[in-house]
N, C-alpha and C positions, 0 to 999 in steps of 0.2 A: 555197640553198647558203650555205656559210660565207662565201665571198667576197662574196656579195650583202649578207649581214648586216653584214659589215665595212664595205662601202662606205656603207651606210645609216648606220652608227654614226659614221663619220668625218665625214660631212656634218652629222649632228646634233650632234656634239661641237663643231664650228665654230659652228653656228647657236646653240647653247645656251651658248657662251662657256666651255666646259670647256677649250678651247684658244684662247688669245688672246695679245695682246701682253704682258699681265701674267702669264699662265700659259702660257709657250711650249712646255711639254712636258706631255703627258697620256698615261696608260696606260689601255687599254680591255680588258675581259675579257668574252668572249661567254658569257653564262650558259647559253644553250641548248646551246652546244658542249660546255661542261663537263659538263652533265647527260648529254648523249649519250655522251661518253667513259666516264663512270662506268657507265652502263647497258651499254655495249658490253663493258666489262671483266667485269662480273658475269655477263652472258649468255655470254661466251666460256668461262668456267670451268664455269658451270652446264651447258653443252652436253656437257662431257666427264666430269663427276663429280657424284655425289650427296653426296659427302663434304662436311662443313662447310668453308667457305673464309672466312677473314677477309682482306678486302682493306684494307690499311692504307696510306693515302697518305703518302709520304715528305715530311714537313712542310718539310724543307729546300728543296724545290723551289719552294714559294710560301708563306712563313710569314706569312700574313695571316688573321686570325681569321674574317672573313666568308667567305673562300674555304674554310677548313676546315669551317665550318658548312654551307656549300652542299654540299660533298662528303659530309659526315656524313648530311645529310638524303637524299642519293642512295645511301646504303648503304655508304659508305666510311669506315673508321676512320682511325687516325693512327699513323704510325711516327715516333718522336721520337728525337733524339740529343743533347739538352742540356736543362738546366733551363728555358731559355727556350722551347724548342719544346714541352716538356711543358706549361708554363703557357699557351701559345697554344692547344694542343689542349683543355685544360680550360676555357679561356675560351670556346671554341667549343661547349662542351657535349658533347664526345665522352665517351662512357661509358668509364671506366677499363678495363673488360673488352675494349674494342676499341682499346686503345692498346698499342703495343709499344715498349720502350725499347732502342735500340741505340746504342752509343758505345764507342770504345776507351779512354775515360778517365773512367769514371763514378766519382764521389767516394762515400765512405761515406754521406754525406747523401743523395745522389741515389738510391742503392740503398735506403736506409731508406724514403724517401718512396714509391718505386715499390712496394716490398713491402707497405707499409701500405695503399696504394690498390688493390692487387690487379692492378697492371699487369704484363704479360708482360715478362720481362727476358731478353735474350740476352747472356750473359757473353762477354767477348772473349778471356780468357787465364787461365792457372792461378792467377795472383795474385788475379784478381777472383773466381774460384771459391772461393778460400780466404776471401775477405771474405764471400761468400754463405754459406759453411759456418757462420761465426760468427753472421750475422744470422738465418739460418733456425733456428739452435739457440736464439737469444734469444727469438724470437717467431714463432709459426706464421704462415703467409701463404697466401693463395689465389692468389698470382701464379704463372702458368706460367713455369717457368725452363728455359732452354736454353743452348746453347754454340754460338758461331760458329766454323766451321772454314773454312780456306782450302784448296780442293782443288788449288791450284797448277797450274792447267791452262793458264796463259798469259794474255796480254793482247790487247787490241784495238788500234785505230788511235790511241787517245788514251791515252798512258801514265798521265796523272793520274787517269783514270777507270777504270783496270783494277785490280781489287782481288783478283784471283786469280793474281797473278804469284808467282814464287819468293820474292820478298822483300817482299811486301805487308805493310803495317802492321796489317792487319785479321785477326783470328781466329787460330786455331791452325793452323800450316802442316802440313797432313796428310801430306805426303810427306817431311818431314824425318825423319831417322833416329829410329826409336822413337816417333814422335809418334802414329801411329795406335793403337798399343797403349796409350799413355798416355791417349788420349781414351776408349778403351773402358773402361779401368780407372777413369777419373774417373766414368763413369756407373754402373759397378757399385758404386762406393763411395758414390754419392749417389742413392738411390732417387727423390729429388725432382726430378732432372734428367729432363725428359720431352720436350724439344724439341731439334731440331738446326736450325741456321741457316747459310745461305750466301748470298753475293751476289757474283757474279763481276765485275761492272762494269756500265756503262750505255752511253752514247753511244759509238759506235765498236766495240761488241762484236758479233761475228757471233752470230746466234741459235743456231746449232749449238753454239757454244762455251758459251753460257749453259746449254743443255740438258745438255752434257757435265758441267758443274759440278754441276748438280742431280742427275744420275745418280750421281755420286760420293757425294753426301750421302745419297741413298736407300740405296745399298749399305752405307754406314757405319751407317745406322740399322738395317738388317737384321742386320748383324754384332753391333751392341750388343744388340739384342733376342734374338738367338740365344744370346749369352753370358750374358744375364740369365735366360734361360729364360722370359721373359714379354714382353709388349709394353710395355716401359718407355718407349721413344720413341714417342709417339703423334701428334706433330705435326711437320711439316717446314715451316720458314720458308724459302721459295725466293727471297726478295728480289724485286727489280724488274728494272730494266735494259733494258726494251724501248726500243730507239733510236727517234728521231724523224726523219722526212724533212723536212729544212730546205730542200729544193730546189724544192718546189712545194706547192700546196694539198692534194695528195693525202695522206691519212692512212695511211701505210704504214711499217713492217708493222703489221698490225692485231692486236688482242688475240686475236681468233679464230684467226688464223694461228699465233700463238705457242702458244696453248693446244693446237691440233691437233699442232703440232710436239712439244710436251711429251708429249702422249698417245701419239705414235708412238715417241718416244725413251725415255720412262720410263712405260710403260703402268701399271706397278704403283703409280705415284703416285696414280692415280685409281680404284683398285679398292675404296676405302672403308676401308682399314685405317689410313690416316693422315689427320688433319686437315691443312689447308694454310693458310699465311699468305703473302700477297704484299705487296710494298712498292714499288709503282710510284709514280713522281713525275712526271718530265718528260713521259712519254707521256700522262698524263691532262690536262695543262694547257698544254703549249707551243703547240699549234696554235691555241689560243683567245685568245691575248693579242697585243696590238698596241701599240707605243709610237709616239705621234704627236709630231712636233716641227715648229715653224715654221722656215722658212728665213729667217735674219736678213740675210745678205749673200751675194752671189755674186761670184766673181772668177776670174781665170785666172792660173795659174802654170806656167811651162814649157809653155805652149800647152794645158794641161789645165784645163778648167772645174772649179771647186770651189764647192760649196754649203756655206756655214757655217751649221749648225743648232744647236739647243739640246739635242740628245740625243747623248751620246757615252759616255765611259767610266763616267759615274756610273750609267747604266742598262744598259749593254751591256759590262760589264767583261771578260767572257770573249772576246767578239768583238774588242775593241780590243787586248787583250794576246796573243791567239792566234787571229788571223783565219783561218788555214788550217784549224784544227779547228772553228771556230765561225763560218762565214760566214752572214750574214743576208740574206734577201731584203728589198729595199726597193721600196715602191710609192710613186708620186708622185701628189699631188693638188694642185689649184689652191687659191687663197686662200679659196674658198668650200667647200672640202672635196669637190669633184667630181674624179673620176679625171682626171688631166692628159692632155690629148690635143693633137694638132697637131704636125706636123713629125716628122722622123726622130729616133730615139734617138741620144743623144750620150754618148760615154764621159766620165764625170765622177766626181769624188770627192765623197762625202758626209761632211763633217767635223763633229765635235762641238765643244763650247765650251771644253774643257779646255786648259790652257796647256802642252801638249806635242805634238810633231809627230805622234805615233802615234795621236792621238785621232781615229780614222776609223771610221765605220760601214761604209763601202764604198769600194773603190778602183777607179778606172777602170771604173765600172759603167755600162752603157748604160741611160739613162733619158731621158725627155723633158727638154729643157733646163730646169733649175730656175731660178726667179726669186725675189727677195725676196718674202716673204709666202706663198709656196707651203707646202705641208705634205708632209713625208716620213713614211712609215709603216714602221717596222721590224717585220716580220712574225714570227710564231712565237715571240713573246717572253713567253708566259704562264708560263714556268718559268725560274728562275735569271736573270731579267733585271730587270724593273722592281721586283720585290719585294726585290731585293738591292742597295740603294743603296750606292754607293761615294762617299765624301764628298770626292773630289778637288776642289781649288779651293773648298771649302765650297759646292759647288753644292747647291741645295735638292732635296729629294725631290719627285718629281712626284705629283700626285693620281692615284689609281687608281679607275676607275669600272667597275662591272659594268653590262652593258646587255642589254636585251631588245628585239629588232627585230621589229615586228609586220608582218603581211602588208599592212596599209594604209599602211605607210611610217612610222608613228609609232615612235620610239625612246625608250625610258624608261631613265634612268640611275639607278644607286644608288652613292653614294660609299662605296667600300671603305676608302680612306685619303685624307684631305684633303691638298691640297698643303701642303708645309712652308713656313713663313714664315721670313724672314731673322732675325726676333727669336728663333725657336727655335734657330737655329744659334748665335747669340750666347750664349744661355743654356746650351746644351750645351758651349760652349767656355769656360765659366767666366766669362761676362760679368757675373755678379752679384758677383764677388770679384776685381776686377782688381788689387788691391793686395796679395794674399796672399803674393806672393814678394818683396816689398820688405822683407826682414828682414836683420838683420846678425848 
């Protein structure tokens, strides 16, 4: 079980000094879990269609080159949304034919690079289409080109992650007056536009609403092809968005459940007429990551126990600033990395090291009473957490370690990203040129 592998890894991380007084935060990634999720995604869609499917991992969810390489070897490409993310995907060895470029603010240079490499591009708006007109005319490209549309079907429970609202910044708003006709015209005027893209949101989005958005895009593709008198649109990019269960170790909903729901709601999607692209991120990685932190001090304030740890806003930014939307499970271990036992659970706060009052991983959470030297584990943090360092208080980035836990109890670690040193922080902060502003 994943929880057993996690317990083995925590113990081994302490034994092998990945977590120590000098390195009081460490992040762990379960390699077997990542491989299992990639296999489950591929199997889920293979069960409902024989059509070609490109599963492209949303790099923003975990922008670490070894992670992208692991996923690529497991049959997953890359969805990128910036020059940096594209560079990471290429450093991981991802074939350009298995990369998709999405972004609402692509520069001419980004577009030229993508077209030269043969990377699929989803344009966001009419002005970007006009740029592509000029670039396609200048030089032929093998890049599949598409357009992102916003079906305007509404949002989920987290506004910031709902991308199909009436006023979303993404794509062409399909229900605005005259917009649908303009989209159809754009395709008729551009025979090289062969894809349609939508992504309605992610965490907090009901699956039925995701299916509704995809249904809207399928119907638009049918309308375009009917107007063109041929199958001009041959591929539908249906985005990602499968939410993650942050309440327990159970991995729900599953990719298989979602694929079956899609097959029921949009059966034509899987009849072989359209190729498919998916862009899952959080659902592939979140459950397989754990942030470990040593408890430095414990105290009581207002009769509530507080454990002051070394993990806070720098590794769990979303949770600290929006704890209602992003609550994290916390597991307690003793100083040897063993699950902490003994005595009843006590409501207590788990605080981070940053110098502001809201830097809390958990508030009034029932846990075994924590003591200095204990270890807390922030669970389900494989996506959008430890890979997205927030440099508040110039806190250093933690080391990230992939692990394999064997049946005999041996745990092998591989360094994904080494711990950052204080000297690196000084260098990044202009430490090599302290006098440059002393001018008159």
